[in-house]
N, C-alpha and C positions, 0 to 999 in steps of 0.2 A: 136779728141780732142774737148771738149766742151768749148766754150768761152762765157762769159756773157759780155756784155757791158752796163754799166749805162750811162745816158745821151745820149742814142742811138739816139736820133732824133735830136740831136744837130749838129753844124757845123762839130766839128772834129770827134764824134762818128758816124755820118752817113758816113763820108768819109772813116773811117777805116772798118766799115762794108762792104762798097762797094767794097773796095779792098780785104777783106777778102773772100767775095764771088766771086770774079773773080779768086782768087787763087784755091778755092774749097779744099776739104779735112777737113773742120772744121764744128763742129755743132755749129750754132751760136744762140744766143738769146739776145735781147736787151729789156731794160727796160728805160722808161722816164716818165716825169711828165707831158708832154704835155701841157704846159701852161705858161702864161707869168706872173702869179701871185702866189707867195707862200703867206703865212699869217706870218707876217703883208705885206701890200700892197708894201712896199719899198724893198721887196725882189723879185727876178726874177728867172724864167727858160726860156730858150729860145729854147725848143724842139719844132718842127713842124712835122706834117704828111708830108708835102710837101718834106721835106728832105729825107724821108725814102719810098716815094710812089714808088720809081723805084727798091725797093729792095725786095728780098723774104724772108728775115729774119723776123722771128715773133718779133714784138716790142710790149711789154705789157705796159699798162698804170699803172704804179707802183710808188707811193711815198716811197722812200727808206727810209724815217723815220717810216714807218709804219711796222707792224708785217707781212703784206703780202709779204714785201720783204724778211724777214728771211725765209717764207715758199718758196719763189723761190729759195733761196740758198739750202735749205734742198731738196727740190723735184729735182730740175735741177742738183744740184752737178756738178758745172763748175770746169774744170782743170785750167782755167785761167779767172781771172776777170780784165777787163779793166774799171777802176772807173773813170769817167768823169763827172758825175752828181754833180751839186753844185748849191748854191745860188750864182747867177752871178752878183749881183749888187756890183760891186766893190767899189762904193762910199757910201754904206749903213753906217749909223752911228749907227744902232741898233746892238749893239755888242752881246747881248745874243742870237737873232735870227740868226745872220750869224753864230755864233759858234754852235748852236744847228743843223742848217741845214746843216753845212759842216762837223763838226767834230763827231757828235753822229752817223750818220749812217755808217761812215768810221771804228769806233769801232767795230760795228757789222762785217763788212767786214774782217777786222784784225782778230777777233775771229774766224770767218769761215777759213780764209786762214791758222791760226796757227794750228787749229785741222785737217785739212784736207791736209796741205802740198800744197795747191793750190797756182798757181804763181798769183801776184798781180802787175799790172802796173796802176799808178794812177796819176792824174793831180794835179801838184803844180802849182806854178807861179812865174816868174821872180820878181814879186812885193815883194816877200820876202826879196830881196835885198835893197829895199828902194831906196832913192836918192842918186846918185853917181855923183862923178866929170867926166866932158868929158874925154875921152880917156882912161878911166879906164876899163879894162876888168874884167868881172864878172866871178869868177871861183867857181866851186862847191867845198865845203870843205874847201876853203881858204878864199873867201871874206866875209866880215862880214854880218850877218843878221841884217836887221833894218826894219821890216815892219813897214809902215806908216799908214795903213787902217787896220781895223779889218778883211777885206776879206784876205789881205796878212798875218795877224796874224793867221788866221784859217788854211790856207794852211801850214804854218809853223808848227802849232800844228800837223797837219797831218803827216808831215814829221818826228817830234820828235816821235809820237806814232809807225810809221813804222819802226824805227830803230832796233826793236828786232825782225823783220820778215826778215830773211836773204834772202828769196825768192821774194823779191819785188823791184820795181824801181819807183822812184817818177820823174816826168817830169816838169822842170821849164819852162812852156810855156813863150816864148817871145812874139813877136807881130806876131801871126799867120795870113796868109791872104789867101783867095782863094775862090773856088765856095762853094756853100751851106751856104753862111752867111746871107742870107736874112731874116731869122727869128730872128738874133739878133737886128734888128732896129738899133738904135742909139748907140749901143755898138759894132756894127761890125766894122772891121778894117777900117781906114781912106782911104785905097786904095779901097776897096769895095764901101765905101759911095760916094766917088768922082765919081766911075765909073757909080753906081747907079743913082746919081744926074744928070749926063750928059745925060743918056738915057731916064730920065724924064723931060728933059728940064730945069734942074735947076742947080745952082752953089753951090757946097758944100764949104761952108766958112772954112778957116784955122784959127788957133788962131793966134794972132799977133806975137807970139815968135816962129812960125813954122820954121824959118831960123836957130834958135839954139836950137831946140828940136829934138833930134835924138832918133831913134829906130832901134832895131835889127829885121828886118822883115824876116820872115821864112815862105816860101811857104807850103802849106798843104801836097803837095806830100812827102815833106822830113819828116814832122810829122808823116805822115802815113807809110813811110818805117821805120822809128825808132820804132814806136810801134809794127810793124809786127815783127821786128828783137827781141824785148824784149819779144815777146811771149816765145821764146825758150832761151834767153841768156841775161846776164846782171843784175845788181843789184845796188842800192844805188841810188844816185841822178845824173840827167842828165839835162844839160841845152838844151832846144829845141831852138837853135839859129844859127846863120850863122857866128857869128865872125865879121860881118860888120855892120856898122850903117850908115843910111841915114837920113837926116833931112825930116820932112814933106814937106819942100818947095821943096828938091830935088826930093820926091816921086812925087809931083805935076808936076814937070818939066819933069820927065821920062815918066810920063802918057801923056803930052802934046806931046811927039815925037811919042806916039803911037796913040793918038786921035788927029788929026791934027787941029780939029776946037774945041778943048776944050778951053773954056772961059779962060781969065786971072783970077788968083786966087784973091778971096776976103777974107778980114781978119775980124775978130772979137777978141774982148778982151778974154783972158784966165782967167777964174774965178774959175778955179777947185779948186785952194787953195794949201796948202803946200804939201798936199800928192801927187801932180802930179810929175811923174818922167820926168826928162827933158833929161835924157840920160840913154841908156841901150845899152850894147854891151857883149854879152856871149861868154865866151870860148867855143871852139867846140873840144877841146881835147879828152874828154871823149866820145863825140857822134862819133868822127872819130875811136876811139878804138873799138866802138860797130860796126859801120857800114863799117870799113875797110878803109885803107889808100887811096884807090882809090876813095872813095866818096867824093864829093865836094857839098856844098848846092847850091840850085838852084839860080842863079844870079837873083836879084830883076827884071832886065829888061825882063829875060825870064819868071819868074813867072807872071809878070803883062801882059805880052803878052799872055800867056796861059790862064789867067783869062778872057781876053778879047775875046779869041777865042771861049772858052766854055760858054761865056755868054748865059744866058736864060732869 
């Protein structure tokens, strides 16, 4: 089976490729933009050769907006496409550029999959739900869609376009954390940034509302497991979540039990604005249908412990 991964040198893409290599039996190919700057400058890609330097999979430097990407599809003829490449600046205000970067290449992929009956697994985002009240569980196909940024809107546009393709699965990523996040810089998960700051002799500041800001944190191994399962089974929209929310302050406190000399948290004002999500918690019912009733998401204490153990 031939599998093509876009955004292959990113956090999630490289993690999936490493796992698929360990399983064996797949012919793998990756493409990535390998840069932190699209055009215009306020758009970003976070692929890095460092994320894939331990892999044997060929990773080609390809801009998926260009004709060269179409040639890759035609020449390689993948049976499965795992599409993770995106303009990753979630706070960009350049509506046209974000939509061109995220939606237009996706249309090419859909056209290919429609003609060849190839399977498609693609990245959406929990940001399509917008702001929600605390204790509200976000459920696929039930909870209202209310994107508050153009990045979130672009992801929802991708979901709309993919509805006609029955052999596809869209993944609404909640807060994914784990190894291989270093190239994401300031957009890496707060968990990663706290640990990275500690090992660099610094204190990562939390927003002043961190005690009342909750996220559904999902460890990278659970995301990789779901993506691997979706290569063969499942369709529609899936929350990549745990069904449990923790505040950012709780996250810091959990880390302080694992890093005994972690300094006391420091706080700064939250100036992100009205698009900031203060609460996310996703239903895992569909994910459990996919992975089996025996599956349960990695507890945050375990995920953070593994991240520390594997720290490089």
